[in-house]
C-alpha positions in Angstrom: -33.9 -52.1 18.3 -36.0 -51.2 21.0 -35.4 -47.7 23.2 -33.5 -48.1 26.5 -36.1 -47.3 29.1 -33.5 -46.8 31.8 -32.0 -43.9 29.8 -35.2 -42.0 30.7 -33.9 -42.1 34.3 -31.8 -39.0 33.4 -34.7 -36.7 32.3 -35.5 -35.6 36.2 -31.6 -34.6 36.6 -31.5 -32.9 33.1 -34.7 -31.0 34.1 -33.5 -29.9 37.3 -30.4 -28.3 35.6 -32.6 -26.8 33.2 -34.6 -25.1 35.5 -31.6 -23.7 37.6 -30.7 -21.7 34.1 -34.2 -19.7 34.9 -32.2 -18.4 37.7 -28.9 -18.0 36.4 -30.1 -16.5 33.1 -33.3 -14.6 34.0 -33.3 -12.3 31.3 -35.1 -15.1 28.7 -37.7 -16.2 31.1 -41.1 -14.3 32.0 -42.1 -16.4 35.2 -44.7 -15.1 38.0 -45.5 -12.2 36.2 -48.9 -10.9 34.6 -49.8 -12.3 31.3 -48.2 -11.0 28.1 -50.2 -10.4 25.1 -51.0 -13.7 23.2 -49.4 -14.5 20.2 -52.2 -16.7 18.9 -54.7 -14.1 19.9 -53.1 -11.3 18.2 -52.9 -13.3 15.2 -56.5 -14.1 15.2 -57.1 -10.3 15.6 -55.2 -9.7 12.6 -57.3 -12.4 10.6 -60.7 -10.6 11.9 -59.5 -7.2 10.8 -58.6 -8.5 7.2 -62.0 -10.1 7.3 -64.0 -6.8 7.9 -61.5 -5.1 5.6 -61.8 -7.2 2.5 -65.3 -9.0 3.4 -65.9 -11.8 1.1 -62.4 -12.5 0.2 -61.5 -14.5 3.2 -63.0 -16.8 5.4 -66.9 -15.9 5.4 -68.4 -16.8 2.0 -72.1 -15.5 0.6 -71.9 -12.5 2.2 -74.4 -9.6 0.6 -75.9 -6.5 1.7 -78.5 -8.2 3.3 -76.2 -10.2 5.9 -73.0 -8.1 6.1 -73.9 -5.7 8.6 -74.6 -8.8 11.3 -71.2 -10.5 10.3 -69.3 -7.4 10.8 -70.8 -6.5 14.0 -70.2 -9.8 15.3 -66.5 -9.3 14.4 -66.2 -5.9 16.0 -67.8 -6.9 18.9 -65.1 -9.4 19.5 -62.5 -7.1 18.4 -63.4 -4.8 21.0 -63.4 -7.6 23.8 -60.2 -9.0 22.5 -58.2 -5.7 21.8 -59.2 -4.6 25.2 -57.7 -7.5 27.1 -54.5 -7.5 24.7 -53.8 -3.9 24.8 -54.4 -4.0 28.5 -51.7 -6.4 29.1 -49.3 -4.8 26.9 -49.6 -1.3 28.8 -49.5 -3.5 32.2 -46.3 -5.0 31.1 -44.7 -1.7 29.8 -45.1 -0.1 33.1 -43.5 -3.4 35.1 -40.9 -3.6 32.4 -39.9 0.2 32.9 -40.4 -0.3 37.0 -38.1 -3.5 36.9 -35.4 -1.7 34.6 -35.5 1.2 37.2 -34.8 -1.2 40.0 -32.2 -2.7 38.3 -30.5 0.6 37.3 -30.9 -0.5 33.8 -31.6 1.6 30.7 -35.5 2.5 31.2 -37.7 1.7 28.4 -40.1 4.4 27.4 -43.6 3.8 28.3 -46.7 6.3 27.3 -47.2 9.2 29.4 -50.7 8.2 30.6 -49.1 5.0 32.1 -46.9 6.8 34.9 -49.9 6.8 37.2 -52.0 3.9 36.4 -51.4 1.5 39.3 -54.7 -0.3 39.5 -55.6 -3.4 37.5 -59.1 -1.5 36.4 -56.7 1.5 35.3 -55.1 -0.9 32.4 -58.4 -2.5 31.5 -60.1 0.9 31.1 -57.1 2.2 29.1 -57.0 -0.9 26.9 -60.6 -0.3 26.2 -60.2 3.5 25.2 -57.3 2.7 22.8 -59.1 -0.6 21.3 -62.3 2.0 20.8 -60.0 4.7 19.1 -58.3 2.0 17.1 -61.5 0.5 15.6 -62.9 3.9 14.8 -60.1 4.4 12.2 -61.1 1.2 10.0 -63.4 3.3 7.5 -60.5 5.7 6.9 -57.8 2.6 6.6 -60.3 0.9 4.1 -60.0 4.0 1.7 -56.3 4.2 2.2 -55.9 0.3 1.5 -58.3 0.8 -1.5 -55.7 3.1 -2.9 -52.9 0.4 -2.6 -55.0 -2.2 -4.2 -55.7 0.2 -7.4 -51.6 0.9 -7.2 -50.8 -2.7 -7.7 -53.6 -3.2 -10.5 -51.9 0.0 -12.2 -48.3 -1.1 -11.7 -48.3 -4.6 -12.6 -49.0 -5.8 -16.1 -49.4 -9.2 -14.9 -52.3 -8.7 -12.8 -56.0 -9.3 -14.5 -58.3 -7.9 -11.8 -58.4 -6.0 -8.4 -59.4 -9.5 -7.0 -56.5 -11.1 -8.0 -54.5 -8.3 -6.0 -56.3 -9.0 -2.9 -56.4 -12.8 -3.0 -52.9 -13.2 -4.1 -50.4 -10.5 -3.6 -48.0 -10.7 -0.5 -47.1 -7.1 -0.6 -50.9 -6.1 -0.1 -50.7 -8.6 2.7 -47.7 -6.9 4.4 -49.1 -3.3 3.6 -52.6 -3.9 5.2 -51.1 -5.3 8.5 -48.4 -2.3 8.4 -51.4 0.2 8.1 -53.0 -1.7 10.9 -50.1 -2.0 13.4 -49.0 1.8 12.5 -52.1 3.0 14.1 -51.7 1.2 16.9 -48.0 2.5 17.0 -49.6 6.0 16.8 -52.0 5.2 19.7 -48.5 4.2 22.0 -49.7 0.8 22.5 -46.4 -1.1 23.4 -45.4 -4.5 22.0 -48.7 -5.5 20.0 -47.7 -3.5 16.9 -44.3 -5.4 16.5 -46.1 -8.8 17.2 -48.3 -8.0 13.9 -45.6 -6.6 12.2 -43.2 -9.8 12.8 -46.1 -12.1 12.0 -46.5 -10.6 8.6 -42.9 -10.5 8.1 -42.9 -14.6 8.8 -45.7 -14.9 6.1 -44.6 -12.5 3.5 -41.0 -11.9 3.8 -41.3 -8.3 4.0 -40.1 -6.4 7.2 -41.7 -3.0 7.7 -41.4 -1.6 11.1 -44.9 -0.5 12.6 -43.5 3.0 13.0 -42.7 3.6 9.4 -45.1 6.3 7.6 -46.3 5.2 4.4 -48.5 7.4 2.1 -51.4 6.1 -0.2 -51.3 4.3 -3.5 -48.2 2.6 -2.1 -47.3 -0.8 -3.9 -44.3 -3.5 -3.2 -44.0 -5.7 -6.1 -42.9 -9.4 -5.5 -41.8 -8.3 -2.2 -39.3 -10.8 -0.6 -36.6 -9.2 1.0 -37.9 -5.9 1.4 -37.2 -3.9 4.9 -38.5 -0.6 5.8 -37.3 0.9 9.1 -38.9 2.5 11.9 -38.3 6.2 11.0 -38.7 5.5 7.6 -41.3 8.4 5.8 -42.4 7.1 2.4 -44.6 9.9 0.0 -47.8 8.8 -2.2 -47.5 6.6 -5.4 -44.2 5.1 -4.5 -43.4 1.6 -5.7 -40.6 -0.8 -4.3 -39.4 -4.0 -5.8 -38.1 -7.1 -4.2 -35.1 -6.9 -1.9 -35.1 -3.0 -1.3 -33.6 -1.9 1.9 -34.7 1.6 3.6 -32.4 1.2 6.3 -30.2 3.1 8.9 -26.7 4.2 7.9 -25.3 3.7 11.6 -26.3 3.6 15.2 -25.4 6.7 17.3 -24.7 5.7 21.2 -24.8 8.0 24.3 -21.9 8.6 27.0 -22.8 5.2 28.2 -22.4 3.4 25.2 -26.5 2.7 24.8 -28.1 3.2 21.8 -29.7 6.4 21.2 -33.2 5.7 20.3 -36.0 8.0 18.7 -33.9 9.5 16.7 -34.5 9.6 12.7 -32.5 6.9 11.2 -34.2 5.8 8.3 -34.4 7.7 4.7 -37.4 9.8 3.4 -38.5 9.0 0.0 -40.8 11.5 -2.0 -43.9 11.1 -4.3 -44.0 9.0 -7.2 -40.4 7.2 -6.5 -39.6 3.9 -7.9 -36.7 1.9 -6.4 -35.8 -1.2 -8.2 -34.6 -4.6 -6.6 -32.1 -4.9 -4.2 -31.2 -1.3 -4.2 -30.2 0.0 -0.5 -31.2 3.4 0.7 -29.7 4.4 4.0 -29.7 7.2 6.6 -31.8 9.4 8.6 -30.7 12.4 6.6 -30.9 11.0 3.3 -34.0 12.4 0.9 -35.1 10.7 -2.3 -36.7 13.9 -4.3 -40.2 13.2 -5.8 -40.3 11.6 -9.3 -36.9 9.9 -8.9 -35.9 6.3 -10.3 -33.4 4.4 -8.1 -31.8 1.2 -10.1 -31.7 -2.3 -9.2 -28.4 -2.8 -6.7 -27.7 0.9 -6.1 -26.3 1.6 -2.6 -27.1 5.2 -2.0 -26.2 7.1 1.3 -27.0 10.8 0.5 -29.9 12.9 -1.0 -30.9 13.3 -4.5 -32.7 16.1 -6.0 -36.3 15.6 -7.6 -36.5 13.9 -11.1 -33.1 12.1 -10.6 -32.3 8.9 -12.1 -29.5 6.9 -10.2 -28.3 3.6 -11.9 -24.8 1.6 -11.4 -22.7 2.0 -14.4 -23.0 -1.1 -17.0 -21.1 -4.2 -15.7 -19.1 -6.3 -18.0 -20.3 -10.0 -18.3 -17.8 -13.0 -19.0 -19.1 -16.3 -20.5 -17.1 -19.3 -21.1 -14.1 -17.1 -20.6 -14.8 -14.7 -23.3 -16.0 -11.0 -22.8 -19.4 -10.3 -24.2 -19.5 -7.1 -26.3 -21.7 -4.2 -24.7 -24.1 -4.4 -27.8 -24.8 -8.1 -27.1 -27.0 -7.6 -23.9 -29.1 -4.5 -22.3 -29.3 -3.7 -18.6 
């Protein structure tokens, strides 16, 4: 049966009712304001950065020492311009959001100290450029750290045949690469953009790492899906996580007005050379996992453990077809 064209006459009235909600429910619209950072542009920036960090593995083929300088120079020049604009937008939005919250009497979001006197458009662009340059200057050091992550994956997984396979195929490396980039912007007090990068990576890899988390070198996430690493987590060197691991908060403190207390240490500290197996959960800002420890699968841990400690669940009993299987018939 053909569509009834008369039903389309309802659409103008529906449109009017939808637009009315933009005034009734103003907290989820952004109209009449200065531009926000662009999701599409931020994703393109991430791809450009990966092209610089792993030349020859991504978009451009046939690179060699004779032409790579031109290729990287072109990317860096473009990144300077895009980052300057996007960071400037994020800084401008942070100031506007802070002022609007203060006028409403709401909890005021924290903004970087250098923004409190930033009033003119040129100020935001200049600050954006300064932060963009400072960020780009960190790429050489970042590549050296990421090389240790690639090596850690090769050393930690017997299924890997080459380092190239890690760079091409491993979602853990993808997530850690974007995290290390986002973390540097986070440390530069760039608002919003680090979270945009982290959530883009999360949607692609299934690995959720807050850009505030501090992670040492030689870090390896094997398989990766479902891993969660919280904002104030501190992870040492040569740490290995398996799929489903959560490094999270035990509880959330509130102030006298019932607002969440922000900026406190809520997530655990993981020492050097720790291995945490699949689906283990480690919670709490005062929880410290001592170096060279092993946390077994499905463990729920909310207190600190000493170095060189192994934590496992007691061996479960399995039943199959109504008959209990003796302990000797299986191994954990």
